[in-house]
Wavefront OBJ file of the C-alpha trace (Angstrom):
o trace
v -20.288 2.115 -11.107
v -17.092 3.851 -10.119
v -14.659 1.561 -11.940
v -16.237 0.579 -15.257
v -19.538 2.279 -16.032
v -20.698 -0.283 -18.616
v -19.709 -3.379 -16.661
v -22.290 -5.616 -15.082
v -22.664 -4.901 -11.358
v -22.621 -8.584 -10.483
v -19.331 -9.095 -12.329
v -17.711 -6.210 -10.461
v -19.066 -7.449 -7.131
v -17.720 -10.950 -7.820
v -14.267 -9.616 -8.728
v -14.238 -7.437 -5.610
v -15.219 -10.366 -3.374
v -12.584 -12.610 -4.965
v -9.914 -9.956 -4.344
v -10.719 -9.910 -0.606
v -11.324 -13.564 0.212
v -9.057 -16.520 -0.387
v -8.503 -19.876 1.286
v -5.907 -22.477 0.321
v -7.296 -25.977 -0.329
v -4.141 -27.364 1.289
v -5.214 -29.227 4.467
v -3.547 -28.787 7.820
v -0.942 -26.195 8.819
v 1.251 -24.489 6.243
v 4.891 -24.944 7.222
v 6.592 -21.591 6.699
v 9.222 -21.838 3.967
v 7.857 -25.074 2.537
v 6.796 -25.672 -1.058
v 3.177 -25.728 0.103
v 3.621 -22.338 1.778
v 5.242 -20.833 -1.307
v 2.568 -22.240 -3.604
v -0.219 -20.936 -1.356
v 1.261 -17.416 -1.332
v 1.679 -17.331 -5.105
v -1.756 -18.847 -5.719
v -3.351 -16.306 -3.393
v -1.797 -13.458 -5.331
v -2.940 -14.900 -8.649
v -6.486 -15.774 -7.597
v -7.186 -12.424 -5.892
v -6.214 -10.313 -8.912
v -8.783 -7.574 -9.606
v -9.064 -6.774 -13.358
v -10.021 -3.085 -13.131
v -8.710 -0.790 -15.877
v -7.505 2.742 -15.038
v -8.135 3.953 -18.586
v -11.909 3.562 -18.243
v -12.449 4.893 -14.714
v -15.117 7.647 -14.876
v -13.764 10.228 -12.437
v -16.680 11.992 -10.655
v -17.195 15.726 -11.005
v -16.199 17.608 -7.855
v -17.613 20.762 -6.340
v -15.110 23.649 -5.938
v -14.468 22.997 -2.219
v -13.816 19.293 -2.719
v -11.664 19.935 -5.758
v -9.556 22.408 -3.777
v -9.262 19.897 -0.925
v -8.066 17.201 -3.327
v -5.620 19.351 -5.274
v -4.096 20.891 -2.143
v -3.047 17.572 -0.615
v 0.786 17.529 -0.579
v 1.070 13.941 -1.727
v 0.606 13.678 -5.471
v 4.197 14.100 -6.656
v 5.606 11.663 -4.132
v 2.732 9.193 -4.654
v 3.240 8.991 -8.421
v 7.008 8.751 -8.092
v 6.792 6.106 -5.349
v 4.675 3.835 -7.538
v 7.069 4.352 -10.466
v 10.040 3.361 -8.314
v 8.194 0.383 -6.845
v 7.418 -1.036 -10.293
v 11.040 -0.843 -11.373
v 12.416 -2.212 -8.107
v 10.073 -5.195 -8.046
v 10.754 -6.047 -11.664
v 14.506 -5.822 -11.028
v 14.344 -8.074 -7.976
v 12.027 -10.577 -9.682
v 14.640 -11.035 -12.401
v 17.136 -12.264 -9.772
v 14.865 -14.966 -8.297
v 15.627 -18.495 -9.437
v 12.317 -20.012 -8.300
v 9.970 -19.551 -11.304
v 6.725 -19.415 -9.304
v 7.914 -16.754 -6.875
v 9.651 -14.859 -9.682
v 6.423 -14.605 -11.671
v 4.447 -13.541 -8.598
v 6.755 -10.672 -7.686
v 6.882 -9.606 -11.332
v 3.059 -9.512 -11.256
v 3.304 -7.360 -8.140
v 5.491 -4.936 -10.086
v 2.892 -4.822 -12.876
v 0.197 -3.929 -10.355
v 2.376 -1.141 -8.939
v 2.563 0.299 -12.430
v -1.233 0.134 -12.618
v -1.414 2.151 -9.393
v 0.769 4.741 -11.074
v -1.651 4.809 -14.019
v -4.592 5.360 -11.658
v -2.825 8.290 -9.990
v -1.770 9.719 -13.347
v -5.362 9.592 -14.605
v -6.582 11.272 -11.413
v -4.163 14.187 -11.574
v -4.997 14.609 -15.249
v -8.754 14.567 -14.592
v -8.581 17.177 -11.822
v -5.776 19.331 -13.187
v -3.371 18.675 -10.325
v 0.070 20.141 -11.152
v 2.987 17.767 -10.729
v 6.708 18.327 -10.657
v 8.552 16.685 -13.568
v 9.079 13.014 -12.847
v 12.687 12.000 -12.286
v 14.337 9.371 -14.406
v 13.612 5.967 -12.910
v 16.994 4.284 -12.614
v 17.482 0.531 -12.484
v 18.571 -0.309 -8.904
v 22.168 -1.451 -8.545
v 21.206 -3.639 -5.585
v 17.793 -5.204 -6.379
v 17.433 -6.999 -3.040
v 18.053 -3.822 -1.020
v 15.633 -1.876 -3.241
v 12.959 -4.540 -2.830
v 13.388 -4.635 0.960
v 13.082 -0.846 1.185
v 9.947 -0.863 -0.978
v 8.341 -3.787 0.847
v 8.910 -2.532 4.375
v 7.922 1.000 3.370
v 4.628 -0.267 1.943
v 3.943 -2.228 5.128
v 4.245 0.936 7.244
v 2.509 3.324 4.851
v -0.383 0.968 4.118
v -1.102 0.469 7.826
v -1.730 4.193 8.274
v -3.351 4.600 4.869
v -6.003 2.007 5.759
v -7.095 4.108 8.725
v -6.964 7.456 6.950
v -8.917 6.074 3.998
v -11.684 4.904 6.329
v -11.559 8.279 8.063
v -12.106 9.987 4.713
v -15.039 7.692 3.973
v -16.706 8.371 7.322
v -16.156 12.123 7.250
v -18.016 12.617 3.974
v -15.517 15.294 2.954
v -14.814 13.361 -0.250
v -17.527 12.094 -2.614
v -18.569 8.493 -2.153
v -17.861 7.874 -5.841
v -14.239 8.966 -5.406
v -13.787 6.795 -2.311
v -15.257 3.788 -4.139
v -12.917 4.405 -7.066
v -9.866 4.076 -4.830
v -11.192 1.170 -2.749
v -9.768 -1.569 -5.045
v -6.379 0.157 -4.966
v -6.382 0.153 -1.158
v -7.266 -3.542 -1.012
v -4.578 -4.251 -3.581
v -2.023 -2.693 -1.231
v -3.216 -5.142 1.419
v -2.465 -8.018 -0.972
v 0.942 -6.546 -1.754
v 2.108 -6.412 1.844
v 0.610 -9.842 2.516
v 2.795 -11.145 -0.297
v 5.849 -9.306 1.056
v 5.439 -10.667 4.595
v 5.200 -14.240 3.318
v 7.988 -13.819 0.759
v 10.220 -12.557 3.574
v 9.504 -15.579 5.755
v 9.910 -18.002 2.835
v 13.145 -16.305 1.764
v 14.606 -16.506 5.265
v 13.758 -20.189 5.687
v 15.340 -21.139 2.373
v 18.450 -19.008 2.762
v 21.790 -20.730 3.478
v 22.601 -20.270 7.174
v 25.847 -18.456 6.412
v 23.940 -15.735 4.554
v 21.486 -15.061 7.372
v 23.634 -12.666 9.501
v 24.319 -10.353 6.556
v 20.671 -10.426 5.496
v 19.438 -9.568 8.998
v 21.910 -6.693 9.170
v 20.450 -5.385 5.912
v 16.942 -5.604 7.347
v 17.986 -3.506 10.338
v 19.658 -1.036 7.981
v 16.414 -0.742 6.018
v 14.522 0.217 9.171
v 17.150 2.836 10.029
v 16.899 4.213 6.493
v 13.098 4.384 6.616
v 13.185 6.120 9.986
v 15.640 8.704 8.696
v 13.544 9.200 5.572
v 10.384 9.876 7.547
v 12.065 12.193 10.006
v 13.245 14.309 7.103
v 11.339 15.789 4.222
v 11.211 14.541 0.661
v 12.442 17.185 -1.763
v 11.440 17.645 -5.385
v 12.031 20.317 -7.994
v 9.075 21.919 -9.731
v 8.843 22.997 -13.361
v 10.329 26.401 -12.589
v 13.395 24.877 -10.962
v 12.246 25.666 -7.426
v 12.795 23.131 -4.688
v 9.542 21.830 -3.185
v 9.274 19.933 0.095
v 6.806 17.111 0.634
v 5.962 15.429 3.898
v 6.822 11.728 3.946
v 4.718 11.504 7.094
v 1.472 12.448 5.390
v -0.012 9.089 6.304
v 0.179 10.164 9.950
v -0.318 13.931 9.685
v -2.952 13.834 6.924
v -5.879 13.254 9.278
v -6.579 16.993 9.315
v -7.179 16.878 5.578
v -9.602 13.937 5.594
v -11.539 14.376 8.860
v -14.336 16.841 9.518
v -13.393 17.188 13.197
v -10.317 17.096 15.400
v -9.137 13.569 16.032
v -6.530 12.377 18.508
v -3.541 10.179 17.746
v -5.129 7.478 19.922
v -8.245 7.515 17.753
v -6.142 7.359 14.581
v -4.234 4.332 15.868
v -7.448 2.585 16.929
v -8.915 3.094 13.468
v -5.720 1.954 11.729
v -5.613 -1.213 13.818
v -9.288 -1.991 13.180
v -8.987 -1.396 9.433
v -5.774 -3.400 9.227
v -7.517 -6.387 10.832
v -10.598 -5.987 8.636
v -8.701 -5.864 5.353
v -6.685 -8.989 6.157
v -9.622 -10.927 7.608
v -10.693 -12.551 4.330
v -7.367 -14.219 3.561
v -6.239 -17.633 4.755
v -5.197 -17.204 8.393
v -2.290 -19.592 7.888
v -0.554 -16.920 5.804
v 1.606 -14.483 7.749
v 0.615 -10.838 8.158
v 2.908 -7.806 8.481
v 3.375 -7.306 12.217
v 5.803 -4.450 12.925
v 3.524 -1.432 12.376
v 0.541 -2.987 14.221
v 2.816 -4.060 17.098
v 4.324 -0.594 17.490
v 0.854 0.985 17.266
v -0.473 -1.284 20.034
v 2.567 -0.561 22.211
v 2.133 3.188 21.740
v -1.585 2.891 22.393
v -0.941 1.457 25.875
v 0.512 4.799 26.948
v -2.408 6.856 25.628
v -5.725 7.627 27.246
v -8.849 6.357 25.569
v -10.685 9.440 24.273
v -14.048 10.098 25.900
v -17.021 10.017 23.513
v -18.271 13.493 22.689
v -21.692 14.501 23.918
v -24.403 14.537 21.281
l 1 2 3 4 5 6 7 8 9 10 11 12 13 14 15 16 17 18 19 20 21 22 23 24 25 26 27 28 29 30 31 32 33 34 35 36 37 38 39 40 41 42 43 44 45 46 47 48 49 50 51 52 53 54 55 56 57 58 59 60 61 62 63 64 65 66 67 68 69 70 71 72 73 74 75 76 77 78 79 80 81 82 83 84 85 86 87 88 89 90 91 92 93 94 95 96 97 98 99 100 101 102 103 104 105 106 107 108 109 110 111 112 113 114 115 116 117 118 119 120 121 122 123 124 125 126 127 128 129 130 131 132 133 134 135 136 137 138 139 140 141 142 143 144 145 146 147 148 149 150 151 152 153 154 155 156 157 158 159 160 161 162 163 164 165 166 167 168 169 170 171 172 173 174 175 176 177 178 179 180 181 182 183 184 185 186 187 188 189 190 191 192 193 194 195 196 197 198 199 200 201 202 203 204 205 206 207 208 209 210 211 212 213 214 215 216 217 218 219 220 221 222 223 224 225 226 227 228 229 230 231 232 233 234 235 236 237 238 239 240 241 242 243 244 245 246 247 248 249 250 251 252 253 254 255 256 257 258 259 260 261 262 263 264 265 266 267 268 269 270 271 272 273 274 275 276 277 278 279 280 281 282 283 284 285 286 287 288 289 290 291 292 293 294 295 296 297 298 299 300 301 302 303 304 305 306 307 308 309 310 311 312
């Protein structure tokens, strides 16, 4: 098995199924912002926890071409650092929440982000991928702003990552064992943004009305910040003191690295939309889903031609 070689296959399959499927026993509709809604969100996150351990993942041996393809992807520095920042930001925001159930759930989310960082760290170690020195992770001065930036960023990045991950699986350019190893991490990101979307709705409903205008202004500011960030390039400094640029838009532009043929933007969006729906399909439909990235993708798709199927 790709996660724990000595584990029983049935146990792994059961944990994987539990991580993807969850229904609240609460009858009737879930009123957004209610105690029942909050409890369902927190219970979902607890019940769908997948207990894989990065320290015992047996990384598959790669042939020279695949190894070069993996190590040349311009994402590893920014991926490791993003997970490190997410852990700290979520822990900092959790400490400000007065509701104990929601506080514990977001703190658990931060713990899982740190586990993602461990997975990536083990991967780069196993395949000898050079990384720039990690920056010092600084406690955010404004935990709410930091959490909003992280949450919305994950909603956008995960939407595209779902499609590109499936593209990599279909192309066969990466070993099946490696794809299976990362599959629980991808589904975990789905849980994370499901939690964020429902936290956001719960938070809004329970916020004093006089705080709402300022909060909504901050949300708009987050979107402006994320747009600016993705238009530009992330910059890091390597071990020799040289500035290195990394593409924050890899989730969109990376199709060339994971597909074995040219693929149009329309095809990428179709795959992202299909994978987004598939990954959320097992969770209680009364819980809210992230909507902005799928909505924008569907709007953009209306102005694109449907690609003709290639002749055999």
